[in-house]
C-alpha positions in Angstrom: -132.3 170.3 119.9 -133.8 169.8 116.9 -134.0 166.4 116.0 -135.5 167.1 112.4 -132.8 169.2 111.5 -129.5 167.6 109.0 -127.3 169.0 111.7 -128.1 166.7 114.1 -127.1 162.9 113.5 -128.7 160.7 116.4 -126.1 157.2 115.4 -122.7 159.7 115.5 -120.9 157.8 118.0 -122.0 154.0 117.0 -121.1 155.1 113.1 -117.8 156.6 114.0 -116.9 153.6 116.2 -118.0 150.7 113.3 -115.9 152.7 110.9 -112.8 152.4 113.1 -113.4 149.1 113.4 -113.9 148.5 109.7 -111.2 151.0 108.5 -108.2 148.5 108.6 -110.2 146.1 106.1 -111.6 148.8 103.7 -107.3 149.8 103.2 -106.8 146.3 102.9 -109.5 145.8 100.3 -108.9 148.9 98.6 -104.8 147.6 98.2 -106.3 144.6 97.1 -108.2 146.9 94.5 -105.0 148.6 93.3 -103.3 145.6 92.9 -105.5 145.0 89.5 -104.3 147.6 86.5 -107.9 148.4 85.4 -107.0 150.4 82.4 -110.0 151.0 80.1 -108.3 151.9 77.0 -107.8 149.4 74.2 -104.2 149.7 73.9 -104.0 147.6 77.1 -105.5 144.3 78.5 -109.1 145.1 79.2 -109.4 141.1 80.8 -108.2 143.1 83.6 -110.9 145.5 83.5 -113.5 142.5 83.9 -111.2 141.5 87.1 -111.8 144.5 88.4 -115.6 144.7 88.4 -115.6 141.1 89.7 -114.2 142.0 92.7 -115.8 145.1 93.1 -118.8 142.5 93.0 -117.7 139.9 95.5 -117.1 143.0 98.0 -120.7 144.4 97.5 -122.4 140.7 97.7 -119.5 141.1 101.5 -121.4 144.0 102.5 -124.7 142.5 102.2 -126.5 144.1 99.4 -129.7 142.1 98.0 -128.5 142.1 94.1 -125.3 142.3 92.4 -124.3 142.3 88.9 -122.1 142.6 86.5 -123.6 144.6 83.3 -122.8 146.7 79.9 -124.4 148.3 77.4 -124.2 148.4 73.4 -123.2 151.7 72.1 -122.2 153.2 68.9 -124.1 154.4 66.2 -125.4 150.6 65.0 -125.0 149.6 68.7 -122.0 147.2 67.3 -119.5 148.3 70.1 -119.8 146.9 73.9 -119.2 149.0 76.7 -117.0 147.9 79.9 -118.8 146.2 83.2 -120.3 148.2 85.1 -121.3 147.0 89.2 -124.9 147.3 89.5 -125.6 146.6 93.2 -129.3 147.0 95.3 -131.0 147.3 98.4 -134.6 148.0 98.3 -136.2 150.9 99.9 -138.9 150.7 101.8 -142.5 152.0 101.3 -142.6 155.4 101.2 -138.4 156.1 101.9 -135.6 157.6 99.4 -133.1 155.9 97.5 -129.7 156.9 97.3 -127.6 156.0 94.4 -123.7 156.1 95.0 -121.2 156.3 92.1 -117.8 155.5 91.8 -115.5 153.9 88.9 -113.3 151.1 89.3 -111.0 151.2 86.1 -108.0 153.7 86.2 -105.6 156.1 83.7 -102.6 154.4 82.6 -99.5 154.5 84.4 -97.7 156.9 82.0 -93.4 156.9 82.5 -92.6 154.0 85.5 -89.3 156.0 86.0 -91.2 159.1 87.5 -92.8 156.9 89.9 -91.3 156.4 93.6 -92.9 153.5 94.1 -94.8 150.2 92.3 -97.9 151.9 90.4 -100.3 149.0 91.2 -98.6 147.8 94.6 -100.4 150.4 97.5 -97.1 151.1 99.3 -98.3 153.5 103.0 -95.5 156.1 103.3 -96.6 158.3 106.3 -99.9 159.4 106.1 -100.3 158.5 102.1 -101.2 155.6 100.4 -99.5 155.6 96.9 -100.6 153.8 94.1 -102.9 153.7 90.4 -106.2 154.3 91.7 -105.6 154.4 95.6 -107.6 157.9 95.0 -109.6 158.4 91.5 -111.3 156.6 92.0 -111.3 153.0 93.7 -111.1 154.9 96.7 -114.3 156.3 96.7 -115.6 152.3 95.7 -114.2 151.4 98.9 -115.7 154.8 100.9 -119.4 153.8 99.2 -119.0 150.0 100.5 -117.8 150.9 103.9 -120.2 153.4 104.9 -123.4 151.0 103.5 -121.5 148.2 105.4 -121.4 150.4 108.8 -124.6 152.0 108.3 -126.0 147.9 107.6 -124.7 147.1 110.7 -125.5 150.1 113.1 -129.3 150.6 111.6 -130.5 147.1 111.4 -133.7 146.7 110.8 -134.3 150.5 110.8 -131.9 150.8 107.6 -135.2 151.9 105.3 -134.1 153.5 102.7 -133.1 152.0 99.4 -128.9 152.1 98.4 -127.8 151.5 94.9 -124.2 151.1 94.5 -123.2 152.1 90.8 -119.3 151.3 89.9 -118.2 152.2 86.2 -115.6 150.3 84.4 -114.8 153.3 81.8 -114.7 156.3 82.9 -111.4 157.5 82.6 -111.7 156.6 78.9 -114.2 158.8 78.4 -117.7 156.8 79.8 -118.5 156.1 75.7 -121.3 153.4 76.4 -122.6 155.7 79.8 -125.7 157.0 78.1 -126.9 154.0 76.7 -126.0 152.5 80.1 -128.3 155.1 81.7 -131.3 154.5 79.3 -131.1 150.3 79.1 -130.6 150.2 83.2 -133.1 153.5 84.1 -135.0 151.2 86.5 -132.6 149.7 87.8 -130.4 153.4 88.9 -133.3 155.3 89.8 -132.4 157.7 92.9 -134.2 160.0 94.8 -130.1 161.7 95.3 -127.1 160.8 93.6 -124.0 160.6 95.3 -120.4 161.2 92.3 -117.5 159.8 94.7 -115.4 161.5 92.3 -114.0 165.1 92.8 -112.0 166.6 95.3 -111.3 167.7 98.7 -110.0 171.5 99.2 -106.8 170.4 100.7 -105.7 167.8 103.2 -107.6 167.9 105.9 -110.2 170.1 105.0 -113.7 169.0 103.3 -115.3 170.3 100.3 -118.9 169.6 98.2 -118.6 170.6 94.6 -121.7 172.4 93.6 -120.4 174.1 90.3 -118.5 172.3 87.0 -117.1 173.5 83.9 -118.5 172.4 80.5 -116.9 171.3 77.9 -116.3 172.3 73.9 -113.1 171.2 72.4 -112.3 171.2 68.7 -109.6 171.2 65.6 -109.3 174.6 63.6 -107.7 174.1 60.5 -106.3 176.9 58.7 -105.2 176.7 54.5 -102.7 178.8 53.2 -101.7 177.2 49.3 -103.0 174.2 47.0 -99.7 172.1 47.6 -96.3 173.1 49.7 -93.5 175.2 47.9 -90.3 175.8 48.6 -89.0 178.8 50.8 -86.4 180.2 49.0 -88.2 180.5 45.6 -91.6 181.2 47.6 -91.3 182.9 51.0 -91.9 186.4 52.2 -95.0 187.4 50.1 -96.4 183.8 50.6 -97.2 183.0 54.6 -96.4 179.7 56.1 -99.5 177.7 57.7 -97.8 177.5 60.9 -97.5 181.1 61.6 -100.8 181.9 60.5 -102.3 179.9 62.4 -100.1 180.9 65.6 -101.5 184.5 64.9 -105.1 182.8 64.5 -104.7 180.9 67.8 -103.2 184.2 69.7 -106.5 185.5 69.1 -107.7 183.5 71.4 -106.8 185.4 74.1 -106.0 189.1 75.1 -102.9 190.4 76.4 -103.7 189.3 80.0 -104.1 185.8 78.9 -107.9 186.3 79.3 -110.5 184.5 77.0 -111.1 187.3 74.0 -113.9 185.2 72.1 -117.2 186.8 72.8 -120.5 185.0 73.1 -118.5 182.6 76.0 -120.2 183.7 79.2 -118.8 184.2 82.8 -120.6 182.3 86.0 -120.5 184.6 89.0 -117.9 185.1 91.4 -117.1 181.8 94.0 -117.7 182.9 97.3 -114.3 181.4 98.4 -110.8 182.0 97.3 -107.7 180.4 95.8 -104.9 181.5 97.5 -101.9 182.3 94.8 -99.2 180.5 97.0 -101.5 177.5 97.0 -102.2 177.5 93.3 -98.7 177.8 92.0 -97.5 175.0 94.4 -100.7 172.8 93.7 -100.2 173.3 90.1 -96.4 173.4 90.1 -96.4 176.3 88.2 -93.0 178.1 87.7 -92.0 180.9 89.3 -91.7 183.7 87.3 -94.6 182.9 84.8 -97.4 185.1 85.3 -100.7 183.8 86.4 -102.8 184.3 83.0 -106.5 186.4 83.5 -108.3 188.6 85.2 -110.4 188.1 88.8 -110.0 186.1 91.5 -107.9 182.7 91.0 -111.3 180.6 91.6 -113.3 182.5 89.9 -110.7 182.0 87.0 -110.6 178.1 87.1 -114.4 177.9 87.8 -116.8 180.7 86.6 -115.2 181.7 83.1 -114.3 180.5 80.1 -110.7 178.9 79.5 -108.8 177.9 76.4 -106.0 175.7 76.2 -104.2 174.5 73.0 -103.4 170.4 73.6 -102.5 169.2 70.3 -100.8 170.5 66.9 -100.0 168.9 63.3 -96.7 170.7 62.6 -93.7 169.1 61.3 -91.6 167.6 63.4 -88.0 169.5 63.7 -86.4 166.1 62.7 -88.3 166.0 59.8 -88.3 170.0 58.6 -87.1 171.2 55.4 -87.1 174.4 53.0 -90.9 174.0 52.4 -93.7 176.2 53.1 -96.0 174.1 54.6 -100.1 174.6 53.3 -102.1 173.3 55.9 -101.6 172.8 59.8 -104.3 172.5 62.5 -104.5 172.4 66.2 -106.5 170.6 69.0 -108.5 173.5 71.6 -110.2 172.4 74.8 -112.7 174.9 75.5 -113.6 175.1 79.3 -116.8 176.7 80.2 -118.4 178.6 82.8 -121.7 177.3 84.5 -125.0 178.4 82.8 -123.4 177.9 79.1 -124.9 176.0 76.1 -122.2 174.3 75.1 -123.0 174.3 70.9 -123.4 177.8 71.5 -120.2 178.3 72.4 -119.0 176.1 69.6 -120.9 178.6 67.5 -119.1 181.4 69.3 -115.7 179.8 68.8 -116.0 179.7 65.2 -117.4 182.6 64.6 -114.2 184.5 66.4 -111.8 181.9 63.9 -112.9 183.1 61.0 -113.3 186.8 61.9 -109.5 186.8 63.3 -108.1 185.2 60.3 -105.3 186.6 59.6 -104.0 187.4 56.0 -107.5 186.3 54.5 -106.4 182.2 54.8 -108.9 179.9 54.7 -110.4 178.7 58.4 -112.2 175.7 58.8 -113.4 174.7 62.5 -114.1 171.4 63.1 -116.4 170.7 66.5 -115.6 167.5 68.4 -116.5 166.7 72.5 -119.1 168.9 74.5 -119.8 169.0 77.8 -122.9 170.9 79.6 -121.5 172.5 82.7 -123.5 171.8 85.7 -124.3 174.1 88.9 -126.2 172.4 92.6 -128.7 174.3 93.9 -127.3 174.0 97.6 -131.0 175.2 99.2 -131.3 171.0 98.2 -132.3 169.6 101.7 -130.1 166.6 100.0 -127.3 169.2 99.7 -127.6 170.4 103.2 -127.4 167.1 104.6 -124.4 166.5 103.0 -122.5 169.5 104.0 -123.2 168.9 107.9 -122.4 165.6 107.3 -119.2 166.9 106.0 -118.6 169.3 109.0 -119.5 166.4 111.8 -116.8 163.9 110.4 -114.5 166.4 109.6 -115.1 168.3 112.7 -114.5 171.6 110.3 -117.2 173.8 108.0 -116.5 172.1 104.4 -116.1 174.6 101.3 -118.6 175.1 98.7 -116.2 174.5 95.4 -116.2 174.6 91.5 -114.1 172.3 89.7 -112.5 173.7 86.8 -112.3 170.1 84.8 -115.7 168.4 83.6 -117.3 166.0 84.4 -119.6 165.2 81.4 -121.3 162.4 82.5 -123.1 164.6 85.3 -125.3 166.0 82.5 -126.3 162.0 81.1 -127.1 161.9 84.8 -129.5 164.9 84.8 -131.0 164.0 81.5 -132.0 160.7 82.8 -132.7 161.6 86.3 -134.4 165.4 86.5 -135.9 164.9 89.8 -132.5 164.0 91.7 -130.4 166.0 93.6 -126.7 165.0 93.0 -123.7 165.2 95.6 -120.4 165.3 93.9 -118.2 164.6 96.9 -114.4 163.1 96.6 -111.3 161.4 98.2 -109.0 163.7 96.5 -106.8 166.6 97.6 -104.6 169.0 95.7 -101.5 166.4 96.4 -103.1 163.4 94.5 -101.7 163.9 92.2 -104.7 162.2 90.0 -103.8 161.2 86.2 -100.0 161.6 87.2 -97.2 159.4 88.6 -97.0 158.8 92.4 -101.2 159.3 93.1 -101.6 159.1 96.6 -104.4 158.5 99.0 -104.6 161.1 102.0 -105.6 158.5 104.5 -107.2 160.5 107.0 -109.5 161.7 104.7 -110.6 158.7 103.3 -111.7 157.6 106.7 -113.7 160.9 107.6 -115.0 160.5 104.0 -116.5 157.2 105.0 -117.9 158.4 107.9 -119.7 161.4 106.3 -121.2 159.3 104.3 -122.9 156.9 106.5 -124.4 159.8 107.9 -126.1 161.1 104.9 -127.5 157.2 104.5 -128.4 156.9 107.9 -130.5 160.9 107.9 -131.8 159.6 104.2 -133.7 156.6 106.3 -135.3 159.0 108.8 -136.8 160.3 105.4 -140.3 159.3 104.8 
């Protein structure tokens, strides 16, 4: 066998044994981390985010990193805002060996309506082969996968652990990573690496691994329509004067064609994905009603990963309880636009604005305000690091991984690429379609948690062979 190929992992048996020996402890540590309600939104107790960072730092010290720090960055127009605490731990590379950066985040989403949970959100609970709890998968499992993989490699390789490893555990990802870009600039020397593993995506399904090789970008904004100077009586003026909600609905309807595909000129499509997402699986995973037809054209995987998508995620219209016989003259809606890999977000905003003005019904006044943007991402699957990752997953799972896109966006990937343009980015994850991240009853598929630790340990050992 050619030992220079990534398919060959000389320490597989020892790493597998070490993962099995440490796995119960990893689940216990994950349970302790889930117990900390680290929600990085201003409406919540932010001291819990600091407590969570301290716990992660303690675990990093325990597994033997050379240095462990809790760091923050200032951001904002006047640098007057302080970001949430991140943990940065480092093991230096020996001369001539690469460094791998392991990213995850220790903050979590709010729990929402407690009545929808079957277990206590911040009490990790095992039911069958799943561990339930907020953050059990997204993304505290990613944190423990990194820590445990590092510990395993350190025990197995000993003095042969020559690659560098930097642990970067963010504390505000679910809040939009407001200080992320400045954090990278401030601590660039501490974070620079040859490869970056982002453990914040999803596997294809429980028992089937995936490497995310494409991400849609984001261009969200607010459209406003105006039909008059002031509200008027609907009986006195209704008929010749159209109301703003009707105009807004007509305008929003123009964003899609009759099949539900995006109809905005200038928004591009990426190449067709190689893997198919079966309709039955999509309906089961999404909870879509049986009688509702799928929107758009092409394969489902193409519609999810390689085509633009526009969703109306908010509208400012008079609530029914406050309605009166009045013609509303101004209303607005928030658009969330997902962009195919290869699309420039600024050009997408321009295309959306041009479409809205072009399709203004009855000449109503239309304005568009661009808000959030996020660059799409497409990996070069010929990169050696990606081939190592794919081979490590196949070895750990015993089944070939799927190379997938992701319908959602991870905007900070663009920040990583900007600061570290030569680094290979590997987007892995512990989630699966049944995880219900961000929803009630979030859970982790425990068997895949163990396999993810082993796969990452295999990746790191392979980097120790690269000089």
